[in-house]
Structures are given as structure tokens and as C-alpha cells.
N, C-alpha and C positions, 0 to 999 in steps of 0.2 A: 477872847483869846489873849493870852499874855505871852509876850516875846521878850527874850533878853539876849543881848549880844555879849559874848564873852571875849575879852581882849586883855592885852598886857596891862595898860594903865588907864585907858578910857578917854584919852584926849581926842584922837581922831575919830574914834568910834562914837563919841557923843555927837559929833557933827553928822555922822551917818544916821544916828537915831533921830535927829531933828528932821532930816530929809525923809526918813521912813514915816514919821508922824505926819508930815505934810502930805505924803502920798496916801496915807490911810484916810486923812480928812478928805482929800480929793476924790477918793474911791468909796467914801462912806463905809469904811471898814472899822468896826468897833473893836479896838484892841488897845493894849498898853504896851509900850516899848521902852526898854531901859538898857543901859550898858553897865556891866560889872567886870571887875578884874577876875583873873583866873582863881585867885584865892577865895573869891566869893561864889565859886561855881556850885558847890553843894547846897548852900542856903538858897541861892537863886533858882536852882533846879526845882527845889521843893515848892516854890511859889509861882512857877511859870509853866507854860505848856510847850513852848518851843525855845530851843537854844540855838543861836547861830554863832559859830566860832570864827573870829577874825583871822585873816591870813597870817598875821604875825605870831599867832600861837597855834598854828595848824599842827605842829608837832604833838599837841595834846588832843587833837580831834578824835582819834580812834578811841582813846580812853573815855573822853567825854561822851561820845556817841554811845558806847557800851553802857555807861552808867545811866544815861538818859533813857535808853530803851528798857533797861531793867526797872526803871521807875515809870514806864508807860508814857514817856515824853519823847518828843521829836527833837532831832539834832542834825544840823547841817553845817557845812563849811562854806563861808562866804567866798565867792569868786574874787580873786585878787583884782581883776579889772573893774568889776562892779564896785568893789570897796574903794579902790583908788580914785575912781571917777565919781564917787559918792552918789551912786544910782539908787536912791532910796526906794523908788518904785520897783526896781528889779529885785532888790533884796527883800522887800516886803512881800512880793509875790512868791519868792522862795519860801518864806516863812509860812505863808498861807497854804501853799501846796504841801509842805511838810506836815502842817497841822491836819489838813484834810486827809492825807494818806494815813496818818497815824490813827485818826478816828474812824477810818473805814475798815480797819482790821478787825 
């Protein structure tokens, strides 16, 4: 499973990516996780299975979700509290659940 977080510039999101990678290692989940800016959405979508949109760019979520679903990919909005508290395990579980629900259709 390949996950990408879509954000404004990538600074705080890269810290969340690190926490998510640690959670994936602890849970033995085989995945790759990266962060990209909104300008890289299209290219990133083509190469990944799940897109998680950071709270600071939530105004673009509906458009990103629509484009993701058109391409058979999952897309979710990261909860502001989980993002702010850098809860990598919670955000990772969100990505896993999105991936599983997309593949059960």
C-alpha cells in the first residue's frame, strides 16, 4: 500500500509522515508513506493508493476526493486534532481503513 499526504508546503506534514512510518513498523504494516504539496497532487495520485489531505488544505478536499475516486483511489481528510497532536498511529489506521474499503468495492 502506498500512501501520500497532501499539504501546503510539507514541513509539519513530514513530521506526521515520520510518526506514521514508526506506527507502520510497530504494527508490521508494509507500506510507503510520503508527503507532497498540493501542486504535486496529480502526479502523486497516479503513483499511490491512498491520499490523505492535511487540514490546512481542506478547502481542496472535495475536489481531490472526486479526482481520486475517478482513478480508483481512496482519499480522506486528516482530522485536525490527530494532525496537530501528530498521532501517526491514528492517521495510519485511517489510511488503512480507506484502502481496505476502496478494495472491497
